[in-house]
LUMDO-147078 format. One record per residue: x, z, y of N, C-alpha, C in turn; residue in three letters. Coordinates in steps of 0.1 Angstrom, whole numbers, plus 5000, padded with zeros to 4 digits. Each point is the difference from the previous one (the first is absolute). Layout:
<domars>
XZYXZYXZYALA
...
</domars>
This chain:
<domars>
513864875228499650135005501250075006MET
499850065012501150065007500250144996THR
501050075005500250144997498950095005ILE
499549965012498850085005498849994991ASN
499849884995498849984991500250094988ASN
501350004995500250084988499750155003ALA
500450055013499750135003498550035001GLY
499249915005498650015001499450014986GLN
500549924991499650004986500250144994PHE
501250055002500450134995499050115005PHE
499749995014499150105006498649994994SER
499549884999498749994994499850054987SER
501149994992500050064986499950155001VAL
500850055010500150155001498650065005ALA
499349925009498850055005498950014989ILE
500049904992499050004989500250114990ARG
501250055000500350104990500550135008HIS
499150085003500350125008501050094993GLU
499950004987501050084992500749914990LYS
500949925004500649904991500850074989PRO
499949944989500850054989501449955001THR
500950064991501449965000500249854997LEU
499149964991500149854996499649925012MET
499050045007499649925012501149995010HIS
500750125002501150005010501149904996ILE
500350014987501149914995499649855002ARG
498749974997499649865002500049965014LEU
499650095009500049965014501549985005ASN
500950084996501449985004500549874995ILE
499749964988500549884994499449885008PHE
498750015003499449895008500749985013VAL
500350125007500650005013501449934999PHE
500750044991501449944998499949864997ILE
499149954992499849864996499849925012PHE
499050045009499749925012501050025010PHE
500750115000501150025010501149894999LEU
500349964987501149914998499649864999PHE
498749975001499649864999500549925012LEU
499950045013500549925011501550005000PRO
500650104995501550015000500549894991LEU
499449984988500549904990499749865006GLN
498849995007499749875006501049965011SER
500450105008500949975011501449974995SER
500450074989501349974995500149864995LEU
498949944995500149874995500249905011ALA
499750045013500149915011501150045010ASN
501050074994501150055008501349954995GLU
501049985009501349974996500950115003TRP
501050034991500950125001501349945005PHE
500450055012501349965006501050114998TYR
501249984996501150104998500949995013THR
500050115007500850015012501549984997VAL
500749915008501449974998500850075012ARG
501350014998500850065011499949915012PRO
499850065012499849925012498649985004GLY
499150024991498649985002499450115010ASP
499149965008499250095008498649955001ASN
499150085006498649965000499849875008LEU
500849985010499849885008500449874994TRP
501250004994500549874994499249974987ASN
499550114993499149974988498749945005ILE
499450055011498849955005500249865005SER
501149975007500249875005500149904989ASP
500750034989500249914989498749974992ARG
499250114998498949994990498650015006TYR
499850075010498650035005499549905010LEU
498749974999499449905009499850065014THR
499950135002499750075013500950125001ARG
500550025013500850115002499350134999LYS
498650005002499350124999500050064986GLU
500349914990500050054986501250104998TYR
501050005009501250084998499650154998ALA
499350055010499650144999499150034988GLN
499149914997499150024989500850004987GLN
501149935000500950004988500650134998LEU
500350075010500650144999498950094994LEU
498849995006498950094995499749974985LYS
499949874997499649974986501050054990LEU
501350015004501050044991500450155003ASN
499250075009500250145003501550035004GLN
500549905009501350025006499850065014VAL
500750115003499750065013500549925012LYS
501249944998500649925011500849894995SER
500249905008500849884996501450044996SER
500550115004501450044997500150054986GLY
498950024993500050054986500149894990ASN
500249885004500149894990501450004993LEU
500050074990501350014992500149884991GLN
501249944998500249894990499650054987PRO
499249914993499550034987498550045000GLY
499550045012498650045002499149884997THR
499050024992499049894998498850015009LYS
499849905007498949995010498849924994LEU
498850055001498849934996499649915012ARG
499949874998499549915011498949924995ILE
498850015006498849924996500349855002PRO
499649934990500249855000499449945013ILE
498850055004499449945012500850025012LEU
501050095001500850025012501249905000TRP
500349944989501249924999499949865006LEU
501149965006500049865006500049904989LYS
499249905002499949894990500549875007GLN
501049944995500649895007499949874992GLN
499849885006499949884993501349974993PRO
499849944988501249964992499949854996SER
500849964991500049864996500550004986SER
499849884993500749984987500949885002SER
501149994992501049905001500149914988ARG
500049875002500249914989501550004996VAL
500350064988501450014996500449884991ILE
498949934995500349884992498849915000ASN
500249875001499049914999500449874993ALA
499249954991500449884992498849915000LYS
500249875001499049904999499150005012GLY
498749964998499149995011499450145004GLN
500450055011499650135005499649985015VAL
498850045004499649985014499550135005THR
500350025013499650125007499049965011ILE
498850065000499149975011499950135009ILE
500449995012500150115009498550045004ARG
499950125004498750055005499749935013ALA
498750005004499549945012500249855000ALA
499949944989500049864999501249925004GLY
501250074999501249935003500449904990GLN
500849905003500449904991500750064988GLN
499849944988500750044988501549995001PRO
500750104994501449994999500449984985ASP
501149924998500649994987500850124998SER
499850074989500750134997501449984997SER
500850095005501550004996500450154999ASP
501150024995500550144999500050075014ASP
499750135000500150085012498949985010ASN
499049924997498949995009499150124998ILE
499550065011499250125000498549965001HIS
499250084993498649985000499450135006LEU
499049975009499350115007498550014996PHE
499450105005498650024997499249885004VAL
499149954990499249885002500749874995GLY
501350004998500649894994499649974986ASP
500149874996499649964986501249924995THR
500350034987501149924993499349934988ILE
500349874999499449924989501149934992ILE
499950014987501049934992499349884993THR
500749894998499549894993500350014985GLY
499749894993500150004985501550024996ALA
500949975008501450024997500750105009ASP
499250085007500550105009499950144996GLY
500950095005499850144999500950075011ASN
499750125002500750075011500050154997ALA
501150075004500150144999500050075013THR
499150105002500050075013500550144998LEU
500650055011500550145000499350075011GLU
499550124998499350085010500950115006PHE
499450075009500850105008500650114991ALA
499350034989500550114991500949944988ASP
500349875001500849934990499249964988LYS
498750025000499249954990500149855000SER
499949934988500149864999498849944993ARG
499649885004498949934994500449854998LEU
499849964988500249854996498749935000LEU
499849905009498849925001500349884991ILE
499249984989500249904991499449875004GLN
500249894992499449875005498550005001PRO
499649915009498549985003499450135004ASP
500550075010499550135004499950005015SER
499150095005499850035014500050155002GLU
500850045010500150155003499950025015LEU
499150095004499850035014500550145003VAL
500750025012500550135004498950075008MET
499350094994498950075006500550115009ASP
500850094994500650115008501450024996THR
500950015010501450024999500450105010LEU
500250134997500450105010500850114993SER
500750075009500850124995499750125009THR
500350124995499850125007501450055005TYR
500449935011501350045006501149984990GLY
500950095000501149994989499850104989ASP
498750044998499650094989500249954986SER
500149864999500149944987498749964994GLY
498950055007498649964995499649875006MET
499449914992499649875004498549984996VAL
499449915007498649964997500049854998ASP
500049954988500149864996498749964993THR
499249925006498849954994499949855001ARG
499949944988500149854998498749954994LEU
499749875003498849944995500549874992ARG
499549994987500349894992498849924997LEU
499649905008498849924997500149924987PRO
501349964997500149924988501550004995ALA
500249994987501350004995500550124993GLY
501350024999500650114992501250065008ARG
500150134999501250075006500550104990VAL
501250035001500650114993500850085009GLU
499950135000500650095010500750124994THR
501050045007500850124997499950095012GLN
499450114999499750085012500950125000VAL
500650035011500850125002499150124999THR
500550114993499150124999499650055013PRO
498850055001499450065012500950115006LYS
500150005013500850115006499250105008LYS
498749994999499150095007498649964998GLY
499150095004498549984997499549885008PRO
500649965011499449895007500549864995ALA
500950004991500549884994498849934992SER
499949875002499049924994500549864996ARG
499649954989500449874996498849944992TYR
499349915005498849954994500049855000GLU
499449944989499849855000498549984997ILE
499449935009498549974998499849864996THR
499249984990499649874996498549985003THR
499449884998498649995003499150084991PRO
500550064990499250084991500450154998THR
501250035004500650144997501050045010ALA
500350135000501150055008501050084991VAL
501249965000501050074992500950095009ALA
499850134999500850105008501150064991ALA
501250005006501150034992500350154999VAL
500150054988500650134998501249984991ARG
500349884996501149974992501049925007GLY
500949934993501049935006500149854996THR
499549964989500249874995498649954994ASP
499449905006498849954995499849855004PHE
499049944994499649865004498549995003ARG
499749915010498649985004499849855001VAL
498949964995499649855001498649995004SER
499749895007498649975004499749864995ALA
499049994992499649874994499249925010ASP
500449885003499349925009498849934994THR
500049984987498949934993498850104998GLU
500350124997499050104997500250125009LYS
499050075005500150115009500550134992PRO
501249994995500650124993501450025004ILE
500550124998501450035003500550084988SER
501349994998500750074989501150095006ARG
500250124994501150095004500750044987SER
501350005000500850044989501150095004GLU
500050124995500950105004501250024990VAL
501249985006501250014991500750145002LEU
499850065011500650145002499150075010GLU
499850134997499250095009498549984997GLY
499250025010498649994999499549935013THR
499049914998499349935011498550034999VAL
499550045012498550025001499449875004ALA
499149954991499349875002498550035003VAL
499549965011498650025003499349875002SER
498850004995499149885001498650054999GLY
499149935006498650045000499950145007GLY
499550104993499950135006500850104991SER
501049954993500750084990501549985002ASP
500850104995501449995001500650054986GLU
501049934996500750044987501550015003ARG
500650104993501550015000500549934988ASP
500949905003500649924990501450054997ILE
500350054988501350064998501049894996PRO
501250044999501149904996499749954986SER
500249864999499849944987498549954998GLY
499250015010498649974999499649905011TYR
498949934999499549925010498550005001GLY
499449945010498650005002499549875006THR
498849964998499449885006498850055008VAL
499849945012498950045009499349885005THR
498750004997499149895005499450055013GLU
499649905008499450035013498750084998ARG
500050115008498850094999499950094988GLY
501050004992500050084988501250095000LYS
499950124993501250094999501049944990PRO
501350045002501049954991499750044985PRO
500449914991499850044986500950114996ILE
499750064988500850104995501549954998GLU
501050085004501349954998500349954986PRO
500649885000500349944987501550004998LYS
500550034988501450004998500649865000LYS
501149995008500649875001500749964987LEU
500149874997500749954988501550035001LEU
500650034989501450035000500949895004PRO
501250035003501049905004500449924987ALA
500149875001500449924989501550024997PRO
500450014987501450014996500749875002GLY
501350015004500849885002501450014992THR
500050074989501250034993500749874996SER
499349904996500649874996500149905010GLY
499750035013500049905011501549985004THR
500349875003501349965003500450065014GLN
501350045001500550065012501049925008LYS
500649904993501049915007499649864997MET
499849925011499649864999501249915006PHE
500549924991501149915004499549865003MET
498749974998499549875003498550025002GLN
499549905008498549995003499349914991LEU
498750014998499150105006500250144993PRO
499450105007500050144994498750024992LEU
500250064989498850024991500050154996LYS
498950075004499850144997498850024990PHE
500250094991498950054992500050154999THR
498850064998499950155000498950044990TRP
499950134998499050054990498649975004GLN
499249964991498649975002499250135000ASN
499350035010499350135001498649984996ILE
499550094990498649994996499150035012THR
498949935001499050015010500549935013ASP
501149945001500549935012499249865001ALA
499449985011499449875002500949905006GLN
501050055007501049925007501250095003SER
501049945007501250075004500449955014TYR
500550105008500649965013501550014999ARG
500749895003501449995000500649985014ALA
500950095004500649995013501550004999GLN
500749945009501550005000500450055014ILE
500950105000500650065012501549984999TYR
500750005011501550005000500650134996PRO
500550024988500550124995498950115001SER
500450125005499050115001499550015014THR
500149905008499450005013498649954999ASN
499050095000498649964998499349975013PHE
500849985011499449975012499849855002ASP
500749924992500049855001499549954987SER
498849945000499349944988500449855000LEU
500749964989500449864999499049924993LEU
499350064990499149924992498850094996LEU
498849955000498850084996499149904992ASP
499850034987499149924993499150084990ARG
498849964999499150064989499849904989GLN
500450044988500049914988499250064989ILE
499649924991499150044989500750034987ASP
501350005000500850024987501350085004LYS
500550074990501250085003501349925000PRO
500149905008501249925002499949925013SER
501149965005500149925012501249925001ILE
499949885005501249915002500249985015GLN
501250025005500349985014501149895001ILE
499649895007500849884999501350015008ASP
500050075011501350015008500050145007THR
501250055001500350135007501550005003LEU
500450035012501450005004500850114992PRO
501349984998500850104993499950135008ASP
499750114993499950135006499550104989ASN
500050135004499450104992498550025004ASP
499150024991498650015002499350104992TYR
498850035003499150094992498749934998VAL
499749984987498649954996499150124999LEU
499050015007499050114999498749944994ARG
499650054989498849964994499050114997ILE
498749974999499050104997498849934994ARG
499350074992498849944993498850035009ALA
499149904999498750015008498950014990VAL
499150115002498950024991498749925003ASP
499050034993498749925002499350035013ASN
500450105007499450035013500949955012LEU
501149944996500949955010501050105005GLY
500050124994501050115004501349964994LEU
501050015008501449974996500750134996GLU
500749984988500650124994501350055005GLY
500750084992501350065003501049895000ILE
500950015010501149905002501050014989ASN
500649894995501250004992501049915007GLN
501150065003501149935008501149964990ASP
500449875001501049954991501149935009HIS
501250065000501149945008500649884993ALA
500349905007500749884994500949935011PHE
500849924995501049935008499949854997THR
500149925011500049854999501449965004VAL
500749934991501349945003500049864995ASN
499249915007499849874995500549895009ALA
500850045011500549915009501550015002GLN
500749895001499449865001499549964986PRO
499049925000499449964988501049934990ALA
499750024987501049944991499749854999HIS
501049934996499849854998499249974988PRO
499449885000499449954987501049934992ASP
500050014987501049944991499749854998ILE
501049925002499949864996500449974986ASN
501350034997500649984987501250094999GLU
500350044987499249994988498850095000PRO
498949964995498850084999500150094988VAL
499050084999500050104989499949934986ASN
500850054991500149954986500549854999ASN
500749965010500649875000501249994990ALA
500149894994501249974991500849905007ILE
501350045003500949925008501149944991LEU
500249875002501149934992501350015007ARG
499950015014501250005008500650154999ASP
501250014997500750134999500350055014ILE
499949915010500250045014498849955008ARG
498850064998498849955005499950035015PRO
499149935007499750025014498950105001PHE
500150105009499050095004499549975014PHE
498649995002499549975013498750085002SER
499750035013498850075004499649965014TRP
498850045004499549965013500750075012THR
500149935011500550075012498950095005ASP
500550125006499050105005500350015015VAL
499050005008500150025014500750135004ASN
500950005009500750115005501050064990LYS
500349924989501050044990501349935003ALA
501050085004501349945003500849964987GLY
499950084990500749984987499150054989LYS
500649994988499250044988500950084990TYR
499450094994500750094990499649954986HIS
501049944993499749944987500750084989LEU
499250024989500650084988499749924988GLN
501049994991499849944986500650104991ILE
499350044989500450114991499649964986ALA
500650084991499749984986498950094995GLU
499450085009498950094996499050015012ASP
498850034997499050005011500050125009ASN
500950094997500250125009501249975010THR
500749894998501149965008501150105001PHE
500350064988501150094999501349934995THR
499749894992501249924995500049875008SER
500650015012499949895009501149894998MET
499549885001500949884999500449965014ILE
499049995009500249965014499250105008TYR
500650055011499350085010500549965013ASP
499249915007500549945013499150065011ILE
500450095008499150075009499749915013PRO
500749905002499849925013500249854997ALA
499249944991500249864997499449925012ASN
500849905005499549915010499249894994LYS
498949985006499149894995499250044989GLY
499149914995499150044989500349934987ASN
501349984998500549944987501350074995GLN
500250004987501250054995500349944986PHE
501349974998500549954987501250084996ARG
500050064988501150084995501349925000PRO
501150075003501349934999500549994986ALA
499550094991500450004986498849994991THR
500249954988498849994990499450134998PRO
498750004999499250124996500050014985LEU
499950134995499950014985498849954994PRO
500149954988498849934993499250114994GLU
499150065008499150114996498950025010LYS
499150094997498950035010500750075012ASN
499649955012500550055012498950035010LEU
500250085011499050035010500549985014TYR
499149965009500449995014498950035009TRP
500450035012499050045011500749985013ARG
499249995011500649985013499250075011VAL
500650055010499450075011500449945013ALA
499150015010500449955014500850115007SER
500949965008500850095009499749975014VAL
499550095008499749975014501349995009ASP
499849965012501249985009500750135003ILE
499450124997500750125002500750054987ASP
499949924989500650034988499250094990GLY
498750025003499250084991499349914990PHE
500150054987499449934989498550025000ASP
499249894997498650024997499950024985GLY
498850004995499850024985500549884992PRO
500450024988500449894991498849924996PHE
500249884996498949924994499750054986SER
499149944994499750034986501249964992ASN
500350084989501149974991499749884992ILE
500949904999499949884992501050014988MET
499549984988500849994988500349864997MET
501249964996500349874996501150004989PHE
500249894993500950004989500949885002GLN
501350024998501049895000500149954986ILE
499549884998500149944987500449855002ARG
501349985001500449865003499949914988PRO
499749875002500049914989501449974994LEU
500149994988501349964994500549875006PRO
501349995001500649885005499849894990GLY
500049875004499949894991501349984993ILE
500050004987501249984992500649865003PRO
501350004999500849875001500849984987GLU
499849884994500849974988501549985004PHE
500950054991501449985002500649894991THR
499550004987500549894991499150004988ARG
500149894992499449984987501149964990VAL
500050084989501049974990499449954987GLU
500749914993499649954987501050054989TYR
499550034989500950044989499449964987ASP
500349874997499449934988498550015000HIS
499350104993498650004999499350105009ASP
500750055010499450095010500349965014ILE
499250065009500349985015499850145007MET
500950025009499950135008499949975014THR
499050065007499849995014500450135007PHE
500749995011500550115008499550005014ASN
499750115006499650015014500450135006TRP
499950015013500550125007498850115000ARG
500550124998499050115000499450025014LYS
498850045001499350025013499750145003THR
500450094992499850155002499950074987GLY
499950145002499950084988498550014995GLU
499950024987498650014994499249875003ASN
500649894998499449875003499949934986ILE
498849934998499949924989499849855005GLN
500349914991500049865003499149924991TYR
499349905005499249914992500649865001LEU
500449954988500749874999499049904994PHE
499949895006499149894995500849874999GLN
499649934989500649864998498949914996MET
499949885006498949914997500649865000ALA
499149914995500449864998499549925012THR
499350065010499649945012500350095012ASP
500149935012500450085012498950095005SER
498849974996498950095005499750114990LYS
500850014989499950114991498650014994PHE
499449884998498750004993500250014985GLU
501249954995500350004986501350094998ASN
499750145000501150094999500550004985ILE
501349975000500749994987500450144995PHE
500450095010500550134996499850105012LEU
499650124996499850115010500550134995GLN
500950065007500650134995500150105012LYS
499950134996500250115010501250084995THR
500850045010501250084997500450095011THR
500750114998500450085010501549985003ASP
500649904993501449975002500149885010LYS
501249975004500249885009500649884993ASN
499649994987500449884992499049994988ASP
499949884995499049974989500649894991LEU
500050034987500549914990498849954992THR
499949864999498949944992500549904990ILE
499249974990500549894991500049875008PRO
501049924996500249885008498949904996ARG
499349955010498949914997500549864997PRO
499149924995500449874997500449925013SER
500749894998500549935011498849945008SER
500050045013498949955009500350055014ASP
499149975009500150055014499050125001ILE
500550115006499150125001500150055015TYR
499150095003500050075013499950154997TYR
500750075008500050154998500050075014TYR
499550124999499950085013500050154996ARG
500150095010500050154997499450075012ILE
499450114997499550095011500350154996ARG
500050095009500450144998498750095002ALA
499950114991498950095001500650145003PHE
499450085009500450135002499350094990SER
500550134999499450094991498550035003LYS
499649995013498750035004499149874999SER
500649894996499249884998500149895010GLY
500750035011500149895010501049904995GLU
499749875003500949894995500549925012SER
501149944998500549905010499449874997SER
500249905008499749874997500949944990ASP
499649894993500949934991501149945009PHE
501249994994501049935007499749854999ASN
500949935007499849855000500149944986GLU
499149924996500049944986501249924998THR
500650014989501349934997499849914987THR
500549885001499949904989501350014992LEU
499849994987501150014991499849894989ILE
501149934997500049904989500750054988HIS
499350044989500650054989500649884991VAL
501350004998500649904992499950024985ARG
500349894993500050024985501150104996PRO
499950054988501050114996501449954999LEU
500349864998501349964999500649975014ASN
499250035011500549985013501050115003TYR
501149975007501150095001499950105011ASN
499049985010499950095011499650144995THR
500750115005499750144995499250085011ARG
500149965012499350075011499549915011SER
499050045006499449925011499550105011GLN
500349975012499550095011498549995002PRO
</domars>
C-alpha cells in the first residue's frame, strides 16, 4: 500500500464518522503513520549507504557506482541535497541497489591437492587445476577421491571443496568497489566447508544450492553436503546463522545446529550438533611411523571424520577419512607440524563441532632396525659388536650406550659413527646396559632413535689351568690359576678318561683343593669354573695322573 492509499483510507474513515471521537482521531493518525513508514522501511532494505570522502563529487561518485549518468540528479533529490557542491565529507548518501553497477567477478584456486579438474563453461576442454587458476561464471570444479581444493572469492571468503565433490559457479559478481558481492554456487554432489566474510551491505549475497535445498549465509562458518545416493542435503552451522530453504519452507539454523533437507520437503527442525571429541591424552610428538591417534568416544556418534591439515592452515586438506571408531592410524607423513581435525557424525549424517589437535612429526630420516644385540640379550663378550641396518640417505649414525634407560649415565655417546657397526675399545661393565641408534642425514640432522634395547654383559668364566699337584704322605693337593672374582670351581677325578666312573667330585671357591691320597693307580682329573650367576666355563683339558705307592719318593707332579 502506498502513501496515497493510506491517505484514502484515512479519508474514508473520516467520512463515515461525521463527528469522530478523540479515540477515532488517534486511531486514524496511528494508521496513517504506520502506512507512511512501510515503503520507507522497504526501500531502506534495498539501499546502500555511501559515506562521502574528501575529493568526492557527484560526478565521480556516479561514474564509480551508478549504471546511468541520469541517476546523478536523482541521487541529489533522493538525499535532499540542493546542489552537487554540498557534498561534504562524512555525508551519508542513500543509493538504491538497482542503480549500482554490477560487474562480473571470479574465484581463485589458492590451493589444490590430488585429482582436481576444472570444466570451463561453453564446453571447453577440462583443465587440471593448479594454484592461482581463476574460475568464472558457468565453470565447474570437480575433485576426485584423493582431491580437494580451496577457492577464494572477491570479498576474501573462502571455500574448501572436499573429496568426491562437484561445484558450479552460478553467479560471481561485485558492485563496483562497494565491497558488496553476489556469490551463488551450486553443489550437485559432495561436501564443502566455507568461511564467509561478513556482509558489507544489503546487496551482498552468498548462497549454496544443492539438489534439495538452498543455504543462504547470514553467518560466517558452515558446511554443506549433497548426498549422491539419496536426494538429501545437510547443513551444519559453526558460526553465525544460515537460512536453509527447501520445499516451500525456510528455517534459520543457528550456530551449533544442523538440518537435513529431502527433495520437495522443508528442512527438519534444527538439531544440535554433537560436541567436539576430547583429545587430552592424544600424542603430540611422533618420532616414528606409523602415527596412531585416539580420542574421546562421543555418545550417539555413529562414526567420526578425521582430517589432517598443515599446521593451522585450513586451506590445504592433506587427509580426509570417515571411520567408525575413535582412533586412526596413518602409515606415513613427512616431518612437519600438523593439525588433526576430528568431529563426530550422528545418525542423520550431520557432522559435529570440530576438535583441533596440533601435533608434530619428526620421524625422518627413519631410524635403523637393530641387528644385535637384541633386547634382553645376555652377552659373554665384554667388548661386544653392535650392528644395525643401513638407512637410505643416512650419512652417519648416532649411537648411545648407557647404564640407564633414560641415557643420563652415558658410557658411549657417538654422534657421527661411520658405518652400521661398532665395537667398544674398552670392556663394558658386567651389568644391565641400554643402547639405541639414530640415523643422521647428509645435512647433519638426527632422525628419531630406534627402540631402546636392554642387554647384559655376563662373560663366561675363564677355563682354569692347573699349575701343579703336590703329594704329602697321605694327601694330595691340586693348584690352579684363578679365573676371576666370586668364582667357584668344580673338580672331578675319575678312573676313566670319559669320566663315566667318577672317583671324586668337589666344589670350592678357592684355587686349590686337598684330597686324601688315593690308592696307587692311574686317574684322570679335570676342572671347570662357575660364576656367581651360574654361568660355567668348559672343563679344561683332561689330565692323566699316576698315583704311586706311599713309599714312592716323588713329592710333587705337574
